[in-house]
NUGUGU-59942 format. One record per residue (C-alpha): residue number from 0; x, y, z; residue in one letter. Coordinates in steps of 0.05 Angstrom, whole numbers. Layout:
% residues N
@pos:NUM | xx:X | yy:Y | zz:Z | code:a
...
***
This chain:
% residues 336
@pos:0 | xx:0 | yy:0 | zz:0 | code:m
@pos:1 | xx:26 | yy:68 | zz:-18 | code:f
@pos:2 | xx:-10 | yy:105 | zz:37 | code:g
@pos:3 | xx:-23 | yy:175 | zz:14 | code:t
@pos:4 | xx:-97 | yy:169 | zz:1 | code:e
@pos:5 | xx:-149 | yy:213 | zz:34 | code:s
@pos:6 | xx:-222 | yy:199 | zz:47 | code:s
@pos:7 | xx:-244 | yy:252 | zz:-3 | code:s
@pos:8 | xx:-243 | yy:256 | zz:-78 | code:t
@pos:9 | xx:-216 | yy:326 | zz:-72 | code:g
@pos:10 | xx:-144 | yy:300 | zz:-70 | code:g
@pos:11 | xx:-97 | yy:275 | zz:-17 | code:s
@pos:12 | xx:-71 | yy:319 | zz:38 | code:s
@pos:13 | xx:-35 | yy:272 | zz:83 | code:s
@pos:14 | xx:-4 | yy:204 | zz:89 | code:t
@pos:15 | xx:-36 | yy:145 | zz:125 | code:s
@pos:16 | xx:-21 | yy:72 | zz:135 | code:t
@pos:17 | xx:-70 | yy:51 | zz:81 | code:g
@pos:18 | xx:-110 | yy:77 | zz:22 | code:d
@pos:19 | xx:-178 | yy:99 | zz:47 | code:s
@pos:20 | xx:-236 | yy:82 | zz:-1 | code:p
@pos:21 | xx:-269 | yy:142 | zz:-33 | code:h
@pos:22 | xx:-345 | yy:145 | zz:-32 | code:c
@pos:23 | xx:-372 | yy:161 | zz:-101 | code:w
@pos:24 | xx:-439 | yy:171 | zz:-134 | code:s
@pos:25 | xx:-453 | yy:199 | zz:-204 | code:p
@pos:26 | xx:-458 | yy:274 | zz:-201 | code:g
@pos:27 | xx:-490 | yy:323 | zz:-249 | code:t
@pos:28 | xx:-426 | yy:328 | zz:-288 | code:n
@pos:29 | xx:-417 | yy:253 | zz:-295 | code:v
@pos:30 | xx:-456 | yy:210 | zz:-343 | code:q
@pos:31 | xx:-459 | yy:139 | zz:-314 | code:p
@pos:32 | xx:-443 | yy:85 | zz:-363 | code:g
@pos:33 | xx:-475 | yy:18 | zz:-370 | code:a
@pos:34 | xx:-424 | yy:-9 | zz:-321 | code:g
@pos:35 | xx:-449 | yy:35 | zz:-264 | code:v
@pos:36 | xx:-500 | yy:-1 | zz:-221 | code:g
@pos:37 | xx:-496 | yy:-64 | zz:-263 | code:l
@pos:38 | xx:-491 | yy:-126 | zz:-219 | code:n
@pos:39 | xx:-483 | yy:-185 | zz:-265 | code:s
@pos:40 | xx:-464 | yy:-211 | zz:-333 | code:i
@pos:41 | xx:-490 | yy:-274 | zz:-368 | code:c
@pos:42 | xx:-436 | yy:-317 | zz:-400 | code:f
@pos:43 | xx:-453 | yy:-346 | zz:-468 | code:a
@pos:44 | xx:-423 | yy:-414 | zz:-450 | code:s
@pos:45 | xx:-441 | yy:-420 | zz:-377 | code:s
@pos:46 | xx:-500 | yy:-457 | zz:-346 | code:g
@pos:47 | xx:-485 | yy:-430 | zz:-277 | code:d
@pos:48 | xx:-527 | yy:-367 | zz:-284 | code:g
@pos:49 | xx:-504 | yy:-295 | zz:-284 | code:p
@pos:50 | xx:-435 | yy:-277 | zz:-259 | code:a
@pos:51 | xx:-432 | yy:-222 | zz:-207 | code:r
@pos:52 | xx:-392 | yy:-159 | zz:-219 | code:l
@pos:53 | xx:-351 | yy:-129 | zz:-163 | code:g
@pos:54 | xx:-280 | yy:-109 | zz:-146 | code:v
@pos:55 | xx:-252 | yy:-176 | zz:-123 | code:a
@pos:56 | xx:-196 | yy:-196 | zz:-118 | code:p
@pos:57 | xx:-170 | yy:-124 | zz:-113 | code:f
@pos:58 | xx:-161 | yy:-92 | zz:-46 | code:e
@pos:59 | xx:-153 | yy:-18 | zz:-32 | code:n
@pos:60 | xx:-80 | yy:5 | zz:-29 | code:g
@pos:61 | xx:-49 | yy:-57 | zz:-61 | code:q
@pos:62 | xx:6 | yy:-56 | zz:-111 | code:y
@pos:63 | xx:-8 | yy:-107 | zz:-166 | code:v
@pos:64 | xx:15 | yy:-132 | zz:-233 | code:r
@pos:65 | xx:-36 | yy:-155 | zz:-285 | code:l
@pos:66 | xx:-12 | yy:-213 | zz:-328 | code:l
@pos:67 | xx:-52 | yy:-226 | zz:-391 | code:n
@pos:68 | xx:-76 | yy:-298 | zz:-397 | code:r
@pos:69 | xx:-80 | yy:-298 | zz:-473 | code:g
@pos:70 | xx:-13 | yy:-275 | zz:-499 | code:r
@pos:71 | xx:28 | yy:-264 | zz:-435 | code:g
@pos:72 | xx:59 | yy:-199 | zz:-415 | code:g
@pos:73 | xx:39 | yy:-149 | zz:-362 | code:y
@pos:74 | xx:-5 | yy:-88 | zz:-366 | code:l
@pos:75 | xx:47 | yy:-34 | zz:-377 | code:f
@pos:76 | xx:48 | yy:42 | zz:-370 | code:a
@pos:77 | xx:83 | yy:61 | zz:-435 | code:d
@pos:78 | xx:143 | yy:108 | zz:-430 | code:e
@pos:79 | xx:104 | yy:159 | zz:-471 | code:s
@pos:80 | xx:61 | yy:172 | zz:-410 | code:g
@pos:81 | xx:0 | yy:165 | zz:-456 | code:v
@pos:82 | xx:-6 | yy:95 | zz:-485 | code:r
@pos:83 | xx:-21 | yy:30 | zz:-448 | code:v
@pos:84 | xx:6 | yy:-37 | zz:-473 | code:r
@pos:85 | xx:32 | yy:-104 | zz:-449 | code:t
@pos:86 | xx:105 | yy:-120 | zz:-437 | code:d
@pos:87 | xx:141 | yy:-182 | zz:-412 | code:c
@pos:88 | xx:194 | yy:-144 | zz:-372 | code:r
@pos:89 | xx:166 | yy:-160 | zz:-303 | code:r
@pos:90 | xx:220 | yy:-123 | zz:-264 | code:g
@pos:91 | xx:202 | yy:-54 | zz:-291 | code:l
@pos:92 | xx:163 | yy:-5 | zz:-247 | code:i
@pos:93 | xx:119 | yy:6 | zz:-309 | code:n
@pos:94 | xx:86 | yy:-61 | zz:-296 | code:t
@pos:95 | xx:65 | yy:-40 | zz:-225 | code:v
@pos:96 | xx:-4 | yy:-10 | zz:-211 | code:w
@pos:97 | xx:-32 | yy:18 | zz:-147 | code:c
@pos:98 | xx:-105 | yy:-1 | zz:-131 | code:v
@pos:99 | xx:-154 | yy:51 | zz:-107 | code:q
@pos:100 | xx:-225 | yy:29 | zz:-90 | code:i
@pos:101 | xx:-283 | yy:77 | zz:-96 | code:l
@pos:102 | xx:-333 | yy:59 | zz:-42 | code:g
@pos:103 | xx:-408 | yy:68 | zz:-42 | code:g
@pos:104 | xx:-467 | yy:25 | zz:-63 | code:d
@pos:105 | xx:-429 | yy:2 | zz:-125 | code:t
@pos:106 | xx:-354 | yy:0 | zz:-112 | code:p
@pos:107 | xx:-306 | yy:12 | zz:-170 | code:h
@pos:108 | xx:-231 | yy:5 | zz:-181 | code:i
@pos:109 | xx:-181 | yy:57 | zz:-203 | code:l
@pos:110 | xx:-112 | yy:36 | zz:-227 | code:l
@pos:111 | xx:-54 | yy:86 | zz:-228 | code:r
@pos:112 | xx:15 | yy:71 | zz:-255 | code:g
@pos:113 | xx:88 | yy:91 | zz:-257 | code:a
@pos:114 | xx:74 | yy:162 | zz:-280 | code:y
@pos:115 | xx:17 | yy:174 | zz:-232 | code:g
@pos:116 | xx:-34 | yy:170 | zz:-289 | code:r
@pos:117 | xx:-96 | yy:126 | zz:-290 | code:y
@pos:118 | xx:-117 | yy:71 | zz:-338 | code:v
@pos:119 | xx:-177 | yy:100 | zz:-375 | code:a
@pos:120 | xx:-224 | yy:84 | zz:-432 | code:g
@pos:121 | xx:-240 | yy:137 | zz:-484 | code:t
@pos:122 | xx:-295 | yy:150 | zz:-535 | code:p
@pos:123 | xx:-244 | yy:142 | zz:-591 | code:l
@pos:124 | xx:-230 | yy:83 | zz:-635 | code:g
@pos:125 | xx:-167 | yy:43 | zz:-621 | code:a
@pos:126 | xx:-103 | yy:51 | zz:-663 | code:d
@pos:127 | xx:-96 | yy:14 | zz:-729 | code:e
@pos:128 | xx:-89 | yy:-61 | zz:-718 | code:g
@pos:129 | xx:-124 | yy:-58 | zz:-650 | code:h
@pos:130 | xx:-193 | yy:-84 | zz:-634 | code:i
@pos:131 | xx:-245 | yy:-36 | zz:-605 | code:g
@pos:132 | xx:-235 | yy:28 | zz:-566 | code:i
@pos:133 | xx:-173 | yy:68 | zz:-547 | code:l
@pos:134 | xx:-144 | yy:61 | zz:-476 | code:v
@pos:135 | xx:-97 | yy:113 | zz:-448 | code:t
@pos:136 | xx:-61 | yy:136 | zz:-386 | code:q
@pos:137 | xx:-100 | yy:196 | zz:-360 | code:r
@pos:138 | xx:-95 | yy:252 | zz:-309 | code:v
@pos:139 | xx:-150 | yy:253 | zz:-257 | code:l
@pos:140 | xx:-183 | yy:321 | zz:-258 | code:e
@pos:141 | xx:-255 | yy:295 | zz:-258 | code:t
@pos:142 | xx:-283 | yy:231 | zz:-228 | code:m
@pos:143 | xx:-318 | yy:201 | zz:-287 | code:d
@pos:144 | xx:-334 | yy:131 | zz:-310 | code:t
@pos:145 | xx:-277 | yy:126 | zz:-361 | code:n
@pos:146 | xx:-226 | yy:114 | zz:-305 | code:v
@pos:147 | xx:-271 | yy:67 | zz:-266 | code:m
@pos:148 | xx:-269 | yy:-9 | zz:-270 | code:w
@pos:149 | xx:-305 | yy:-70 | zz:-242 | code:r
@pos:150 | xx:-287 | yy:-143 | zz:-247 | code:t
@pos:151 | xx:-321 | yy:-208 | zz:-265 | code:v
@pos:152 | xx:-288 | yy:-277 | zz:-256 | code:p
@pos:153 | xx:-256 | yy:-302 | zz:-320 | code:g
@pos:154 | xx:-293 | yy:-361 | zz:-351 | code:p
@pos:155 | xx:-230 | yy:-404 | zz:-351 | code:r
@pos:156 | xx:-216 | yy:-395 | zz:-277 | code:g
@pos:157 | xx:-160 | yy:-361 | zz:-241 | code:g
@pos:158 | xx:-166 | yy:-294 | zz:-275 | code:g
@pos:159 | xx:-212 | yy:-234 | zz:-280 | code:v
@pos:160 | xx:-241 | yy:-192 | zz:-335 | code:v
@pos:161 | xx:-238 | yy:-116 | zz:-324 | code:l
@pos:162 | xx:-302 | yy:-81 | zz:-345 | code:i
@pos:163 | xx:-300 | yy:-6 | zz:-358 | code:n
@pos:164 | xx:-355 | yy:33 | zz:-324 | code:a
@pos:165 | xx:-367 | yy:76 | zz:-385 | code:s
@pos:166 | xx:-409 | yy:51 | zz:-442 | code:s
@pos:167 | xx:-418 | yy:55 | zz:-517 | code:f
@pos:168 | xx:-490 | yy:52 | zz:-543 | code:n
@pos:169 | xx:-509 | yy:16 | zz:-478 | code:g
@pos:170 | xx:-458 | yy:-39 | zz:-487 | code:g
@pos:171 | xx:-403 | yy:-60 | zz:-438 | code:l
@pos:172 | xx:-329 | yy:-56 | zz:-454 | code:r
@pos:173 | xx:-275 | yy:-104 | zz:-430 | code:a
@pos:174 | xx:-200 | yy:-89 | zz:-425 | code:l
@pos:175 | xx:-161 | yy:-132 | zz:-473 | code:r
@pos:176 | xx:-92 | yy:-137 | zz:-504 | code:t
@pos:177 | xx:-79 | yy:-146 | zz:-578 | code:n
@pos:178 | xx:-29 | yy:-184 | zz:-620 | code:g
@pos:179 | xx:-44 | yy:-257 | zz:-606 | code:k
@pos:180 | xx:-17 | yy:-274 | zz:-674 | code:y
@pos:181 | xx:19 | yy:-209 | zz:-691 | code:q
@pos:182 | xx:67 | yy:-209 | zz:-633 | code:r
@pos:183 | xx:94 | yy:-139 | zz:-647 | code:w
@pos:184 | xx:24 | yy:-111 | zz:-632 | code:n
@pos:185 | xx:25 | yy:-102 | zz:-557 | code:t
@pos:186 | xx:-28 | yy:-47 | zz:-550 | code:g
@pos:187 | xx:-86 | yy:-51 | zz:-501 | code:v
@pos:188 | xx:-157 | yy:-31 | zz:-519 | code:s
@pos:189 | xx:-230 | yy:-40 | zz:-499 | code:l
@pos:190 | xx:-274 | yy:-91 | zz:-534 | code:q
@pos:191 | xx:-350 | yy:-85 | zz:-532 | code:c
@pos:192 | xx:-388 | yy:-144 | zz:-503 | code:i
@pos:193 | xx:-460 | yy:-164 | zz:-496 | code:d
@pos:194 | xx:-478 | yy:-167 | zz:-421 | code:r
@pos:195 | xx:-534 | yy:-218 | zz:-436 | code:f
@pos:196 | xx:-491 | yy:-264 | zz:-478 | code:n
@pos:197 | xx:-419 | yy:-247 | zz:-459 | code:a
@pos:198 | xx:-362 | yy:-282 | zz:-495 | code:r
@pos:199 | xx:-294 | yy:-269 | zz:-465 | code:f
@pos:200 | xx:-230 | yy:-289 | zz:-501 | code:s
@pos:201 | xx:-166 | yy:-304 | zz:-463 | code:s
@pos:202 | xx:-140 | yy:-237 | zz:-487 | code:m
@pos:203 | xx:-190 | yy:-205 | zz:-439 | code:m
@pos:204 | xx:-169 | yy:-246 | zz:-378 | code:e
@pos:205 | xx:-118 | yy:-219 | zz:-329 | code:w
@pos:206 | xx:-83 | yy:-254 | zz:-272 | code:e
@pos:207 | xx:-78 | yy:-207 | zz:-212 | code:v
@pos:208 | xx:-9 | yy:-214 | zz:-179 | code:q
@pos:209 | xx:-5 | yy:-178 | zz:-112 | code:v
@pos:210 | xx:63 | yy:-145 | zz:-98 | code:i
@pos:211 | xx:89 | yy:-144 | zz:-26 | code:p
@pos:212 | xx:105 | yy:-76 | zz:3 | code:t
@pos:213 | xx:169 | yy:-51 | zz:35 | code:r
@pos:214 | xx:188 | yy:10 | zz:77 | code:v
@pos:215 | xx:251 | yy:25 | zz:37 | code:q
@pos:216 | xx:247 | yy:59 | zz:-31 | code:r
@pos:217 | xx:266 | yy:10 | zz:-86 | code:p
@pos:218 | xx:328 | yy:26 | zz:-129 | code:p
@pos:219 | xx:318 | yy:76 | zz:-185 | code:f
@pos:220 | xx:310 | yy:48 | zz:-256 | code:q
@pos:221 | xx:349 | yy:103 | zz:-291 | code:v
@pos:222 | xx:414 | yy:109 | zz:-330 | code:g
@pos:223 | xx:450 | yy:42 | zz:-335 | code:g
@pos:224 | xx:395 | yy:7 | zz:-296 | code:a
@pos:225 | xx:343 | yy:31 | zz:-345 | code:a
@pos:226 | xx:385 | yy:6 | zz:-404 | code:w
@pos:227 | xx:394 | yy:-62 | zz:-372 | code:l
@pos:228 | xx:319 | yy:-67 | zz:-362 | code:c
@pos:229 | xx:306 | yy:-45 | zz:-434 | code:g
@pos:230 | xx:280 | yy:25 | zz:-422 | code:l
@pos:231 | xx:304 | yy:75 | zz:-474 | code:q
@pos:232 | xx:325 | yy:146 | zz:-457 | code:r
@pos:233 | xx:270 | yy:198 | zz:-456 | code:r
@pos:234 | xx:266 | yy:259 | zz:-500 | code:g
@pos:235 | xx:308 | yy:320 | zz:-484 | code:s
@pos:236 | xx:287 | yy:393 | zz:-478 | code:g
@pos:237 | xx:264 | yy:436 | zz:-420 | code:e
@pos:238 | xx:201 | yy:415 | zz:-383 | code:i
@pos:239 | xx:160 | yy:445 | zz:-327 | code:q
@pos:240 | xx:151 | yy:409 | zz:-260 | code:v
@pos:241 | xx:104 | yy:431 | zz:-204 | code:g
@pos:242 | xx:133 | yy:414 | zz:-136 | code:v
@pos:243 | xx:98 | yy:405 | zz:-70 | code:r
@pos:244 | xx:140 | yy:390 | zz:-8 | code:v
@pos:245 | xx:104 | yy:349 | zz:45 | code:a
@pos:246 | xx:112 | yy:372 | zz:117 | code:d
@pos:247 | xx:139 | yy:326 | zz:172 | code:d
@pos:248 | xx:70 | yy:294 | zz:180 | code:d
@pos:249 | xx:64 | yy:280 | zz:106 | code:g
@pos:250 | xx:14 | yy:336 | zz:90 | code:n
@pos:251 | xx:23 | yy:365 | zz:20 | code:f
@pos:252 | xx:-43 | yy:402 | zz:10 | code:n
@pos:253 | xx:-11 | yy:470 | zz:0 | code:i
@pos:254 | xx:-45 | yy:526 | zz:-41 | code:p
@pos:255 | xx:-5 | yy:512 | zz:-104 | code:g
@pos:256 | xx:58 | yy:478 | zz:-128 | code:p
@pos:257 | xx:124 | yy:514 | zz:-139 | code:q
@pos:258 | xx:139 | yy:510 | zz:-213 | code:n
@pos:259 | xx:210 | yy:492 | zz:-235 | code:l
@pos:260 | xx:243 | yy:486 | zz:-303 | code:s
@pos:261 | xx:281 | yy:421 | zz:-312 | code:v
@pos:262 | xx:330 | yy:411 | zz:-371 | code:p
@pos:263 | xx:307 | yy:343 | zz:-395 | code:g
@pos:264 | xx:269 | yy:284 | zz:-367 | code:r
@pos:265 | xx:322 | yy:250 | zz:-325 | code:s
@pos:266 | xx:301 | yy:234 | zz:-254 | code:l
@pos:267 | xx:372 | yy:248 | zz:-231 | code:i
@pos:268 | xx:371 | yy:316 | zz:-264 | code:e
@pos:269 | xx:304 | yy:330 | zz:-230 | code:l
@pos:270 | xx:336 | yy:313 | zz:-163 | code:g
@pos:271 | xx:393 | yy:361 | zz:-177 | code:s
@pos:272 | xx:345 | yy:418 | zz:-194 | code:v
@pos:273 | xx:306 | yy:404 | zz:-130 | code:l
@pos:274 | xx:370 | yy:408 | zz:-90 | code:e
@pos:275 | xx:388 | yy:475 | zz:-121 | code:d
@pos:276 | xx:320 | yy:507 | zz:-114 | code:r
@pos:277 | xx:296 | yy:480 | zz:-47 | code:l
@pos:278 | xx:357 | yy:497 | zz:-6 | code:g
@pos:279 | xx:415 | yy:465 | zz:32 | code:s
@pos:280 | xx:370 | yy:422 | zz:75 | code:n
@pos:281 | xx:346 | yy:383 | zz:14 | code:f
@pos:282 | xx:391 | yy:330 | zz:-15 | code:r
@pos:283 | xx:369 | yy:280 | zz:-67 | code:f
@pos:284 | xx:393 | yy:221 | zz:-25 | code:r
@pos:285 | xx:349 | yy:245 | zz:32 | code:n
@pos:286 | xx:284 | yy:252 | zz:-6 | code:m
@pos:287 | xx:233 | yy:208 | zz:-41 | code:s
@pos:288 | xx:198 | yy:237 | zz:-100 | code:i
@pos:289 | xx:127 | yy:217 | zz:-119 | code:f
@pos:290 | xx:90 | yy:236 | zz:-182 | code:i
@pos:291 | xx:18 | yy:259 | zz:-184 | code:r
@pos:292 | xx:-29 | yy:269 | zz:-244 | code:a
@pos:293 | xx:-88 | yy:315 | zz:-234 | code:g
@pos:294 | xx:-122 | yy:350 | zz:-177 | code:s
@pos:295 | xx:-158 | yy:286 | zz:-157 | code:l
@pos:296 | xx:-98 | yy:242 | zz:-170 | code:g
@pos:297 | xx:-60 | yy:206 | zz:-116 | code:q
@pos:298 | xx:17 | yy:202 | zz:-115 | code:p
@pos:299 | xx:58 | yy:143 | zz:-140 | code:f
@pos:300 | xx:132 | yy:133 | zz:-125 | code:p
@pos:301 | xx:174 | yy:161 | zz:-182 | code:l
@pos:302 | xx:229 | yy:110 | zz:-195 | code:l
@pos:303 | xx:245 | yy:122 | zz:-268 | code:t
@pos:304 | xx:255 | yy:180 | zz:-316 | code:d
@pos:305 | xx:197 | yy:224 | zz:-335 | code:l
@pos:306 | xx:156 | yy:202 | zz:-396 | code:p
@pos:307 | xx:173 | yy:226 | zz:-466 | code:s
@pos:308 | xx:108 | yy:256 | zz:-493 | code:e
@pos:309 | xx:87 | yy:302 | zz:-435 | code:l
@pos:310 | xx:115 | yy:370 | zz:-417 | code:d
@pos:311 | xx:86 | yy:384 | zz:-348 | code:y
@pos:312 | xx:88 | yy:341 | zz:-286 | code:f
@pos:313 | xx:71 | yy:350 | zz:-213 | code:e
@pos:314 | xx:113 | yy:316 | zz:-159 | code:v
@pos:315 | xx:109 | yy:310 | zz:-83 | code:v
@pos:316 | xx:173 | yy:308 | zz:-42 | code:v
@pos:317 | xx:176 | yy:269 | zz:23 | code:f
@pos:318 | xx:237 | yy:278 | zz:67 | code:m
@pos:319 | xx:270 | yy:214 | zz:94 | code:v
@pos:320 | xx:264 | yy:206 | zz:169 | code:g
@pos:321 | xx:200 | yy:246 | zz:179 | code:t
@pos:322 | xx:138 | yy:213 | zz:209 | code:p
@pos:323 | xx:102 | yy:223 | zz:143 | code:g
@pos:324 | xx:157 | yy:187 | zz:105 | code:y
@pos:325 | xx:157 | yy:129 | zz:154 | code:r
@pos:326 | xx:84 | yy:116 | zz:138 | code:r
@pos:327 | xx:98 | yy:108 | zz:64 | code:l
@pos:328 | xx:98 | yy:39 | zz:32 | code:r
@pos:329 | xx:133 | yy:21 | zz:-32 | code:f
@pos:330 | xx:125 | yy:-39 | zz:-80 | code:p
@pos:331 | xx:176 | yy:-93 | zz:-70 | code:d
@pos:332 | xx:189 | yy:-99 | zz:-144 | code:i
@pos:333 | xx:241 | yy:-155 | zz:-139 | code:d
@pos:334 | xx:199 | yy:-200 | zz:-93 | code:a
@pos:335 | xx:185 | yy:-268 | zz:-122 | code:a
***
């Protein structure tokens, strides 16, 4: 569990020992999709009756990997900061997702990844060669159904199907990978399904692998480590970073971030700029940097360089040794 969730959808203001569920109901600015309030799906090939939708086996605050049952590979936050795909490099932080449960009469799941952005459906068609609807990494400025998910047990056992809470012409949409036969095609998309006669391929089934937590920050995956893991260097050029420094108790709900210019996307360079601008008490080795995407977004530990196709980021700095820092939990990426 990361542990910087608050009990309000207005954004986090302090650390805690666990992610508190948000309570959510569709507001006037949110159009509930077919997945909101739906309780069951009928499998085309099952004689056991309707399958219940829910949030199992996810638990609030977990770090997880999602392994696709059809072609292999893990749900992956692409280095662009925009696309979502699958990748077999299990040791990368990009395969790690933090679970956030929205409470209420109909609980839903949010999944945020290595760049603080959330897995989200869209109203757009998927890229060429992909089935269905486009899936992206998205900032969280509004709590709408595109970022919300529910689960149904996979028909083959041992996995789940992730159902997006938004809809298209009243139909449901399931998260799937592509490229079962064209292995170069690793993109993830949404495929429409019939809730009364649902047919799920193995490309829609995901094995949820829970990642243990640790109190120490994992090693950075930058520079040589990134090359060894297969990550390519990000684009160059100056970018803008909004910085919030948490107080000793972990509170970071300050009126607005301090904006800094950073020459490039290197995490090490970002640390150097923070040292220069924040003063002599701030040393990179004594801080942990988290990345946050949107006013409703929650932070995620930043362990790799900033993504290549975005030019503004917001980070939260926690100082090592403070009570707030000691309540943080990190994913144990190398655990078996």
